[in-house]
Backbone bond lengths (Angstrom), bond angles and torsions (degrees), N, CA, C in turn:
res aa  C-N    CA-C-N  psi(-1)  N-CA   C-N-CA  omega(-1)  CA-C   N-CA-C  phi
1 X - - - 1.461 - - 1.519 109.66 -
2 X 1.327 117.03 130.30 1.464 121.98 -179.69 1.532 108.93 -92.36
3 X 1.325 115.75 109.90 1.462 122.55 -176.60 1.517 109.23 -108.72
4 X 1.332 116.94 133.98 1.462 122.06 -175.43 1.519 111.51 -124.85
5 X 1.330 115.04 139.05 1.467 122.70 167.83 1.514 108.17 -108.41
6 X 1.312 117.37 131.85 1.464 122.38 174.56 1.527 107.93 -108.59
7 X 1.330 115.88 108.14 1.473 122.33 -176.22 1.528 109.31 -108.91
8 X 1.337 116.52 135.80 1.459 121.17 -175.18 1.524 108.68 -167.41
9 X 1.333 115.49 178.45 1.464 121.83 174.74 1.525 109.01 -108.56
10 X 1.329 118.37 113.09 1.465 119.54 177.61 1.532 111.37 -66.60
11 X 1.316 115.67 157.18 1.460 121.46 169.98 1.525 106.29 -89.34
12 X 1.323 116.20 113.64 1.459 120.03 -173.66 1.531 111.41 -57.29
13 X 1.325 115.73 130.21 1.469 123.83 175.26 1.525 113.14 60.77
14 X 1.342 116.52 26.98 1.463 120.32 178.16 1.532 109.06 -141.83
15 X 1.343 117.42 76.74 1.457 120.28 -177.22 1.527 114.02 -58.01
16 X 1.321 117.69 -37.26 1.462 119.21 -178.01 1.524 111.48 -66.30
17 X 1.325 117.05 -39.65 1.463 120.05 176.95 1.525 110.76 -65.88
18 X 1.319 116.43 -38.10 1.468 119.89 178.50 1.521 111.07 -68.19
19 X 1.317 117.02 -40.32 1.461 120.28 177.07 1.526 110.62 -57.03
20 X 1.327 117.25 -40.08 1.463 120.14 178.76 1.530 110.98 -61.27
21 X 1.328 116.67 -39.67 1.470 121.11 178.38 1.523 110.29 -64.21
22 X 1.324 116.56 -48.64 1.466 120.59 -176.11 1.528 110.91 -68.27
23 X 1.313 117.01 -42.59 1.466 119.43 178.36 1.527 110.91 -58.80
24 X 1.313 116.28 -37.97 1.468 119.71 177.78 1.530 111.11 -65.13
25 X 1.338 116.74 -41.70 1.465 119.91 179.30 1.529 111.58 -64.50
26 X 1.322 116.35 -33.00 1.465 120.50 -176.82 1.526 113.99 -91.86
27 X 1.317 117.12 -6.81 1.464 120.94 -170.82 1.530 113.64 -62.15
28 X 1.323 117.05 -27.33 1.471 119.98 -177.67 1.524 112.58 -79.67
29 X 1.332 117.12 -6.16 1.465 120.60 -176.36 1.521 110.31 -107.28
30 X 1.321 114.74 141.09 1.452 120.53 178.09 1.507 111.03 -129.20
31 X 1.344 117.35 -167.66 1.460 120.86 178.99 1.527 111.53 -54.74
32 X 1.328 115.52 142.36 1.466 124.91 178.67 1.527 113.59 80.23
33 X 1.326 118.18 -4.73 1.472 119.43 177.82 1.522 111.37 -81.19
34 X 1.340 117.15 -31.35 1.464 122.83 -173.51 1.532 108.53 -138.62
35 X 1.324 116.44 136.73 1.468 120.97 174.26 1.531 112.15 -100.81
36 X 1.331 115.89 -31.74 1.468 121.64 179.32 1.519 108.07 -141.62
37 X 1.327 116.64 118.28 1.465 122.95 179.74 1.524 108.59 -109.77
38 X 1.342 116.24 128.90 1.461 121.53 -179.10 1.520 109.37 -122.37
39 X 1.334 116.29 135.02 1.452 123.64 177.20 1.525 109.32 -118.59
40 X 1.328 118.33 169.22 1.472 120.86 -175.15 1.531 114.15 -71.61
41 X 1.310 113.80 176.64 1.462 124.36 171.46 1.532 109.45 -64.75
42 X 1.328 116.63 135.54 1.469 122.23 178.97 1.525 110.19 43.78
43 X 1.330 113.34 52.66 1.465 121.47 -166.30 1.520 114.21 -64.57
44 X 1.320 118.22 -37.25 1.468 120.32 -172.46 1.521 113.72 -96.93
45 X 1.335 117.56 -15.45 1.464 120.66 -176.08 1.523 113.51 -102.78
46 X 1.348 117.09 -18.50 1.459 119.85 -164.14 1.513 109.37 86.02
47 X 1.341 116.33 169.49 1.452 120.88 -167.50 1.527 115.71 -111.81
48 X 1.324 118.36 -35.70 1.466 120.30 -168.35 1.534 110.46 -89.97
49 X 1.323 115.27 102.90 1.457 122.14 174.50 1.524 107.87 -122.48
50 X 1.313 116.50 139.02 1.465 120.57 -170.54 1.517 114.03 -89.28
51 X 1.346 117.20 -13.59 1.463 118.99 -176.60 1.522 109.72 -162.65
52 X 1.328 115.51 166.86 1.452 120.12 174.97 1.522 110.91 -63.54
53 X 1.312 117.29 -36.83 1.462 120.31 178.76 1.522 111.07 -62.09
54 X 1.335 116.91 -39.09 1.465 119.62 -177.95 1.523 111.51 -69.46
55 X 1.322 117.41 -37.00 1.463 119.63 -177.49 1.528 112.63 -87.94
56 X 1.317 117.40 -13.41 1.461 122.21 -175.00 1.538 113.61 -47.07
57 X 1.356 119.13 -46.51 1.471 118.31 -177.82 1.526 113.71 -64.41
58 X 1.325 117.39 -13.78 1.461 121.00 -174.07 1.528 112.87 -109.93
59 X 1.332 117.82 1.73 1.453 120.86 176.41 1.532 109.03 -70.30
60 X 1.323 116.21 134.32 1.458 121.16 -169.22 1.525 112.35 -119.01
61 X 1.310 115.09 147.65 1.452 121.42 172.34 1.524 110.14 -68.32
62 X 1.331 116.65 143.51 1.466 121.20 -174.39 1.529 113.27 -70.27
63 X 1.300 118.24 -16.28 1.468 120.65 179.77 1.515 112.35 -113.13
64 X 1.329 116.71 -35.70 1.463 120.27 -170.30 1.528 113.38 -117.01
65 X 1.318 118.45 6.51 1.453 121.71 -179.53 1.521 112.66 -69.66
66 X 1.322 115.47 165.83 1.465 122.13 -176.89 1.523 112.09 -56.39
67 X 1.327 117.29 -46.14 1.462 120.25 -176.01 1.520 111.64 -67.89
68 X 1.331 117.08 -45.34 1.461 120.25 -178.25 1.526 110.48 -65.69
69 X 1.323 117.00 -41.00 1.463 119.38 177.71 1.524 111.59 -64.18
70 X 1.343 116.11 -38.98 1.472 119.12 175.35 1.525 110.01 -62.23
71 X 1.339 117.13 -44.92 1.462 120.86 -179.52 1.527 111.11 -60.67
72 X 1.317 117.42 -39.51 1.462 120.43 179.08 1.531 111.44 -63.50
73 X 1.327 116.10 -42.11 1.467 119.01 179.29 1.519 111.19 -64.40
74 X 1.326 117.17 -45.91 1.464 120.09 -178.61 1.522 111.15 -67.81
75 X 1.328 117.26 -37.73 1.463 120.21 179.23 1.526 110.79 -60.60
76 X 1.325 116.19 -43.22 1.459 119.56 178.78 1.528 111.44 -69.48
77 X 1.324 117.22 -39.39 1.464 120.16 -179.93 1.525 111.54 -64.97
78 X 1.339 115.79 -42.41 1.463 120.77 -176.52 1.524 112.85 -88.47
79 X 1.349 117.20 -10.48 1.470 121.23 -171.16 1.524 109.23 53.85
80 X 1.326 115.27 49.40 1.461 122.56 -172.33 1.523 110.11 -138.01
81 X 1.343 115.64 153.76 1.453 119.65 165.03 1.533 108.19 -71.05
82 X 1.330 116.31 143.55 1.459 122.06 177.85 1.525 108.59 -130.03
83 X 1.338 115.70 129.09 1.468 122.20 175.98 1.526 107.63 -123.18
84 X 1.333 116.36 126.82 1.465 120.41 -175.83 1.530 109.46 -150.21
85 X 1.331 115.98 142.06 1.451 121.60 -179.04 1.516 113.02 -88.76
86 X 1.364 116.02 150.72 1.458 120.82 -179.63 1.532 109.29 -161.57
87 X 1.328 118.52 161.10 1.469 121.72 174.35 1.525 110.10 -85.44
88 X 1.321 116.33 118.56 1.456 121.86 -173.97 1.525 111.08 -97.69
89 X 1.308 116.19 139.00 1.463 122.17 173.52 1.531 109.21 -73.16
90 X 1.343 119.32 139.83 1.472 127.26 8.62 1.525 114.35 -88.57
91 X 1.346 118.27 -8.47 1.455 119.37 178.58 1.514 112.42 168.64
92 X 1.340 116.52 66.74 1.457 122.48 174.88 1.528 108.86 -130.31
93 X 1.318 115.40 145.95 1.461 121.49 169.13 1.525 105.55 -90.44
94 X 1.320 117.08 108.02 1.463 121.74 -166.09 1.519 112.02 -125.87
95 X 1.327 114.41 170.82 1.456 121.53 167.07 1.517 107.75 -135.44
96 X 1.317 115.20 156.91 1.457 120.90 173.83 1.519 108.96 -118.09
97 X 1.312 115.22 147.68 1.465 122.09 171.33 1.516 107.35 -119.43
98 X 1.331 116.12 121.53 1.454 122.72 -177.25 1.528 108.19 -118.26
99 X 1.335 117.22 138.50 1.461 120.01 -178.18 1.530 111.88 -88.78
100 X 1.336 118.19 172.40 1.476 119.95 -175.32 1.524 114.30 -62.85
101 X 1.323 117.01 -17.22 1.467 119.78 176.72 1.532 112.10 -85.35
102 X 1.329 116.16 -1.57 1.454 120.57 179.48 1.506 114.21 84.55
103 X 1.325 117.02 20.76 1.465 121.06 179.74 1.524 109.91 -102.17
104 X 1.324 116.23 137.67 1.454 120.97 176.79 1.523 109.38 -69.03
105 X 1.348 115.90 122.88 1.460 121.82 -179.63 1.522 111.14 -95.02
106 X 1.334 116.37 -41.04 1.465 119.68 -175.71 1.516 110.56 -156.91
107 X 1.324 115.75 140.85 1.458 123.59 165.22 1.518 107.07 -111.78
108 X 1.317 116.26 121.89 1.467 121.20 179.33 1.523 109.08 -114.86
109 X 1.331 116.19 133.14 1.460 121.80 179.60 1.531 110.22 -106.17
110 X 1.308 116.06 130.50 1.463 122.79 -177.92 1.525 110.60 -52.00
111 X 1.331 116.05 127.55 1.458 121.03 -175.93 1.529 112.59 -88.87
112 X 1.329 117.34 -40.76 1.458 122.38 -179.57 1.529 108.17 -106.14
113 X 1.316 116.87 114.30 1.461 120.76 -174.90 1.527 111.61 -90.90
114 X 1.322 115.41 139.10 1.456 122.32 169.48 1.528 107.67 -81.64
115 X 1.327 117.13 164.08 1.470 120.52 -175.72 1.521 111.74 -58.96
116 X 1.326 118.28 -32.04 1.467 120.94 178.18 1.525 110.68 -66.29
117 X 1.337 116.94 -39.15 1.464 121.02 177.92 1.523 111.83 -66.06
118 X 1.324 116.08 -36.35 1.471 120.52 -174.26 1.528 112.60 -62.97
119 X 1.327 117.10 -16.25 1.461 120.36 177.91 1.525 111.93 -69.26
120 X 1.349 116.99 -21.51 1.462 117.95 -174.22 1.526 114.79 -145.14
121 X 1.332 118.84 -19.36 1.461 120.90 -170.23 1.528 112.02 -106.23
122 X 1.318 114.83 154.35 1.460 122.57 171.48 1.523 109.03 -98.99
123 X 1.329 116.23 154.09 1.466 120.21 177.19 1.525 110.20 -67.98
124 X 1.322 115.40 142.85 1.452 120.28 172.22 1.515 111.16 -74.56
125 X 1.339 117.65 171.04 1.466 121.21 -173.80 1.523 114.64 -73.79
126 X 1.332 118.54 -15.47 1.460 118.76 179.39 1.512 112.14 148.05
127 X 1.334 115.12 171.92 1.459 120.95 -179.12 1.525 110.50 -65.70
128 X 1.333 115.59 158.98 1.457 121.73 -174.76 1.526 109.86 -135.80
129 X 1.321 116.11 135.93 1.458 123.35 167.04 1.517 106.76 -137.65
130 X 1.331 116.91 131.42 1.459 119.67 -174.35 1.527 109.89 -148.48
131 X 1.304 114.94 155.28 1.459 120.06 176.60 1.518 109.12 -88.76
132 X 1.325 115.50 124.29 1.460 122.24 -179.20 1.523 108.16 -119.07
133 X 1.305 116.03 121.68 1.465 120.19 179.61 1.526 109.88 -58.85
134 X 1.315 116.18 127.16 1.449 121.93 -178.97 1.510 114.00 97.99
135 X 1.347 117.07 -14.04 1.462 121.07 178.53 1.524 112.28 -122.08
136 X 1.323 117.66 -40.87 1.451 121.35 -173.94 1.520 110.72 109.93
137 X 1.321 115.60 -150.51 1.465 121.77 -179.05 1.523 108.10 -86.25
138 X 1.336 116.76 112.48 1.465 122.51 -171.00 1.525 110.19 -119.09
139 X 1.321 116.08 134.58 1.453 122.24 173.02 1.515 110.11 -115.67
140 X 1.330 115.53 147.80 1.459 120.63 -178.45 1.524 110.38 -116.58
141 X 1.326 115.38 147.87 1.455 121.32 174.67 1.511 109.78 -149.76
142 X 1.325 115.08 155.95 1.460 120.79 176.20 1.520 107.84 -130.63
143 X 1.313 116.06 105.74 1.460 125.93 168.19 1.535 113.83 47.03
144 X 1.312 118.74 -97.15 1.458 124.00 -174.58 1.532 112.47 -58.67
145 X 1.323 117.65 -19.30 1.460 120.53 179.32 1.522 112.61 -53.32
146 X 1.329 117.50 -31.42 1.468 118.84 -176.48 1.526 112.31 -80.91
147 X 1.317 117.81 -11.25 1.462 122.33 -179.20 1.532 111.57 -85.73
148 X 1.338 117.81 166.98 1.466 119.91 170.52 1.532 109.86 -61.24
149 X 1.311 117.28 144.02 1.457 120.97 -177.26 1.533 110.75 -55.84
150 X 1.354 114.77 120.86 1.474 123.47 179.49 1.536 112.85 54.16
151 X 1.324 117.28 19.67 1.471 122.52 -174.46 1.530 111.37 57.80
152 X 1.346 116.38 19.77 1.464 121.24 178.78 1.519 112.04 -107.90
153 X 1.310 117.54 -27.69 1.459 120.95 177.21 1.528 109.29 -67.43
154 X 1.325 118.14 155.79 1.469 119.94 176.58 1.524 110.83 -56.65
155 X 1.319 116.17 142.63 1.464 120.32 -178.40 1.520 110.70 -58.87
156 X 1.341 116.74 -35.21 1.454 120.37 -176.37 1.531 113.08 -91.42
157 X 1.339 117.53 15.36 1.470 119.59 172.07 1.523 110.53 -69.87
158 X 1.328 116.33 -36.25 1.474 122.36 175.14 1.531 110.99 48.91
159 X 1.332 117.13 51.81 1.453 120.77 -173.59 1.534 112.20 -56.95
160 X 1.316 116.50 -47.06 1.464 121.54 -176.27 1.526 110.89 -66.43
161 X 1.328 116.81 -50.15 1.464 120.54 -177.12 1.521 111.50 -65.26
162 X 1.326 117.53 -40.45 1.470 119.78 -179.74 1.529 111.15 -66.01
163 X 1.332 116.06 -37.53 1.467 119.01 176.95 1.523 110.10 -58.56
164 X 1.335 116.82 -48.07 1.463 119.50 -175.69 1.527 112.22 -74.34
165 X 1.303 117.22 -25.40 1.459 119.96 171.14 1.525 109.86 -65.06
166 X 1.317 116.65 -46.21 1.470 121.36 179.39 1.532 111.83 -63.60
167 X 1.323 116.46 -32.47 1.461 121.66 -176.27 1.527 113.58 -87.48
168 X 1.326 117.48 -1.99 1.473 121.90 -177.30 1.527 111.65 55.38
169 X 1.316 115.67 40.83 1.467 121.04 179.01 1.526 109.79 -64.84
170 X 1.329 116.36 136.55 1.463 121.87 179.69 1.528 112.39 -96.00
171 X 1.326 116.39 -37.73 1.465 121.96 -179.64 1.519 107.92 -128.35
172 X 1.324 117.11 124.84 1.461 122.40 174.69 1.524 107.77 -108.23
173 X 1.321 115.98 120.81 1.466 122.13 -177.31 1.526 108.39 -110.69
174 X 1.321 116.28 119.27 1.464 121.82 -178.48 1.524 110.46 -120.36
175 X 1.320 116.18 120.70 1.462 122.17 170.73 1.530 107.34 -89.55
176 X 1.328 116.75 125.48 1.458 121.49 -171.07 1.534 112.23 -119.00
177 X 1.337 114.65 146.80 1.470 122.48 160.38 1.528 104.50 -131.87
178 X 1.321 114.66 62.01 1.461 122.97 -170.58 1.524 109.94 -81.47
179 X 1.320 114.98 127.66 1.460 120.55 -177.08 1.522 111.55 -84.23
180 X 1.308 115.62 150.09 1.454 119.22 167.50 1.519 108.40 -60.70
181 X 1.330 116.28 132.69 1.454 120.05 179.16 1.502 114.14 79.98
182 X 1.363 118.31 12.71 1.468 120.18 179.96 1.521 112.15 -93.03
183 X 1.310 117.67 17.33 1.456 120.46 -179.66 1.526 110.11 -81.58
184 X 1.325 115.04 116.26 1.467 121.69 -178.08 1.527 110.87 55.18
185 X 1.359 115.36 38.32 1.465 121.29 176.87 1.524 112.65 60.61
186 X 1.326 115.96 30.21 1.460 121.59 179.25 1.518 108.38 -93.12
187 X 1.322 117.76 127.62 1.463 120.97 -174.33 1.523 113.30 -83.23
188 X 1.315 118.51 -6.99 1.460 120.13 -178.69 1.527 110.26 -75.46
189 X 1.318 116.39 152.16 1.452 121.74 179.43 1.520 109.92 -66.69
190 X 1.326 116.51 136.19 1.450 120.51 179.65 1.518 110.05 -122.16
191 X 1.318 116.61 154.44 1.454 121.96 178.70 1.518 110.02 -82.17
192 X 1.339 115.16 169.23 1.456 119.73 175.98 1.523 110.49 -58.29
193 X 1.315 116.58 -41.86 1.465 120.68 179.25 1.525 111.10 -59.71
194 X 1.336 116.14 -43.25 1.473 119.65 177.78 1.525 111.16 -60.72
195 X 1.333 116.03 -43.02 1.465 120.55 -178.33 1.521 110.89 -62.92
196 X 1.319 116.97 -48.78 1.466 120.64 -178.08 1.527 110.21 -65.96
197 X 1.305 117.38 -39.03 1.467 120.87 177.92 1.525 110.85 -62.30
198 X 1.329 115.92 -38.52 1.464 119.35 178.41 1.518 111.07 -66.66
199 X 1.354 116.77 -43.47 1.464 119.28 176.93 1.527 110.40 -56.44
200 X 1.334 116.49 -45.78 1.463 120.27 179.04 1.530 111.17 -62.26
201 X 1.325 116.17 -39.00 1.463 120.57 179.33 1.518 111.30 -61.02
202 X 1.332 116.33 -38.00 1.461 120.06 -179.18 1.537 112.63 -71.34
203 X 1.322 116.88 -7.11 1.462 121.83 177.69 1.523 111.53 -103.91
204 X 1.312 117.09 16.76 1.462 122.47 -171.29 1.526 114.38 -50.61
205 X 1.340 120.90 -43.02 1.471 118.76 179.65 1.523 113.47 -59.58
206 X 1.329 117.09 -33.25 1.458 120.23 177.24 1.519 111.03 -70.81
207 X 1.326 115.99 -35.62 1.465 120.54 -178.84 1.526 110.81 -72.21
208 X 1.321 116.14 -43.70 1.459 120.80 -172.97 1.524 111.96 -80.03
209 X 1.338 116.54 -42.29 1.455 119.79 -169.73 1.522 113.74 -94.99
210 X 1.312 117.05 -25.35 1.443 119.29 -167.99 1.512 112.74 -78.12
211 X 1.309 115.42 139.18 1.459 121.59 176.22 1.527 111.13 -102.64
212 X 1.295 115.81 16.44 1.462 121.76 178.06 1.517 108.03 -138.71
213 X 1.307 115.61 162.92 1.459 119.97 177.03 1.521 109.79 -87.99
214 X 1.301 115.38 138.63 1.460 122.31 175.43 1.521 106.87 -118.73
215 X 1.318 116.98 129.69 1.468 121.47 177.26 1.521 108.83 -87.29
216 X 1.322 116.30 128.56 1.462 122.34 179.15 1.526 108.72 -118.12
217 X 1.318 116.04 122.71 1.469 122.65 179.75 1.525 107.78 -112.46
218 X 1.318 116.38 115.62 1.467 121.66 178.90 1.518 108.30 -118.98
219 X 1.329 116.50 105.11 1.465 120.92 -178.90 1.521 109.30 -102.97
220 X 1.325 115.93 113.65 1.453 122.23 -178.21 1.530 110.19 -106.47
221 X 1.302 116.04 177.57 1.462 122.84 179.32 1.530 110.00 -119.68
222 X 1.307 115.76 175.17 1.455 122.52 179.12 1.521 109.58 -122.96
223 X 1.354 115.34 -179.62 1.451 120.86 173.94 1.513 113.63 89.15
224 X 1.332 115.72 -173.33 1.464 123.08 -178.49 1.520 110.02 -134.30
225 X 1.333 115.15 150.03 1.460 122.76 174.28 1.513 109.13 -142.70
226 X 1.304 117.04 124.16 1.465 122.24 172.14 1.531 112.28 48.36
227 X 1.328 115.17 42.47 1.455 120.54 176.98 1.511 115.11 88.22
228 X 1.330 118.04 -4.04 1.462 121.96 177.27 1.525 109.33 -99.37
229 X 1.327 117.03 127.84 1.459 122.42 179.46 1.516 109.25 -111.30
230 X 1.327 115.74 132.21 1.457 121.73 -173.79 1.524 110.42 -96.73
231 X 1.318 115.64 150.10 1.469 121.65 -164.17 1.520 114.86 -89.39
232 X 1.346 119.27 -12.16 1.460 118.43 -174.56 1.523 110.13 59.85
233 X 1.334 115.42 -145.26 1.455 119.75 176.39 1.515 114.84 76.56
234 X 1.327 118.03 22.87 1.465 120.34 177.53 1.521 109.74 -46.59
235 X 1.341 116.05 135.41 1.463 120.58 -168.97 1.516 111.67 -141.21
236 X 1.319 114.81 152.36 1.456 122.51 168.68 1.519 106.90 -125.86
237 X 1.336 114.92 120.30 1.455 121.56 -176.48 1.525 110.01 -122.89
238 X 1.327 115.62 155.35 1.455 121.51 164.85 1.516 107.01 -116.55
239 X 1.319 116.38 128.12 1.459 120.94 -179.94 1.521 108.65 -120.56
240 X 1.317 115.17 152.12 1.447 122.05 -177.26 1.517 110.14 131.15
241 X 1.335 115.85 173.34 1.459 120.65 -178.66 1.521 111.90 54.67
242 X 1.339 116.37 30.47 1.465 123.73 175.62 1.529 114.91 71.74
243 X 1.334 118.35 -0.38 1.465 119.44 -177.68 1.523 110.02 -138.81
244 X 1.341 119.06 121.17 1.465 119.69 173.15 1.523 109.97 -76.46
245 X 1.296 116.23 142.72 1.468 121.61 -179.60 1.518 108.69 -123.47
246 X 1.317 116.54 119.21 1.459 122.08 177.17 1.524 108.52 -85.04
247 X 1.325 117.05 112.05 1.459 120.86 -176.96 1.521 111.86 -78.89
248 X 1.336 116.08 -37.42 1.468 120.84 174.55 1.522 108.33 -173.99
249 X 1.314 115.73 160.55 1.464 120.27 177.83 1.521 109.38 -153.45
250 X 1.333 115.88 165.20 1.450 123.26 177.07 1.522 109.29 -107.53
251 X 1.322 116.38 164.11 1.453 121.04 179.55 1.519 112.34 -81.25
252 X 1.315 115.70 -179.76 1.465 120.21 -175.89 1.526 112.59 -73.13
253 X 1.339 117.24 -20.28 1.465 120.34 -177.98 1.518 112.70 -122.44
254 X 1.312 117.69 4.22 1.458 120.73 -177.53 1.518 111.12 -65.38
255 X 1.322 115.19 140.46 1.454 122.04 172.97 1.518 107.43 -123.87
256 X 1.311 116.33 123.79 1.451 118.79 -178.96 1.510 112.15 159.09
257 X 1.327 114.35 -163.83 1.459 122.18 -177.50 1.522 108.77 -120.34
258 X 1.310 117.05 124.58 1.464 123.40 176.09 1.523 108.25 -107.83
259 X 1.330 116.72 124.51 1.463 122.07 -179.54 1.520 108.88 -116.70
260 X 1.318 115.87 130.88 1.459 121.93 178.70 1.525 108.29 -129.18
261 X 1.331 115.89 132.75 1.465 121.77 176.36 1.532 107.59 -87.25
262 X 1.326 115.86 114.66 1.452 121.76 -172.42 1.522 110.45 -116.25
263 X 1.332 115.84 134.96 1.444 121.60 174.36 1.535 108.62 -85.55
264 X 1.323 116.70 108.07 1.455 121.49 -178.99 1.526 108.47 -91.96
265 X 1.320 116.08 119.22 1.456 120.05 -178.61 1.513 110.94 -77.51
266 X 1.316 115.76 140.47 1.467 121.16 176.40 1.524 109.57 -88.17
């Protein structure tokens, strides 16, 4: 399966300008180049909004919003699944999964909110793992979901990883707006290696307990907004058999599309 991360810097509060950037990055790819395309959290709007009033003009309908409609067009053009994050009306930090026929398969709402989300979003109902024809058993996550709840739960609770271990998830897709220095709520600047190592650490139950490989796709963004700098480092990993394997990753400032051919175990 050819899995792609599209990493870039959104134009804050300007979805149409961001769409132009992403369409340009994807323009060289056609049908059969990608089977699963993943974009960052709140990919077309930018991430840092200070209040519900500020984000209100950009909240989108789950079926007819700008991001979902864009995903449907690209999914049909590429004959690919597309997963992309967006702010959902009336106030959720969400992602959509669209199939190659351009049909919405799933809307997932972020369950564990970061402090930036808490200014405007409500918590989603919980983690999700589901069987999707053409992909297998797929789980979704958005950034903070992989962390301890509100950074108050024990570090070794591993809520997200344990859920997907119990669900026998084969592919975990995470849309990220991961900040530099956001590893274990540490404010110091971290390298791409530190960020990816932390993501792998948060999947420890899958690494230690699992007797199968699980593909983890973490698509992050780049750039800065209102004093927040994002870490990049979009990665595709296989975890299990006691050893995580990094198949490929992007740098902290890279803009482009990374495609990795992954063997998904049944």
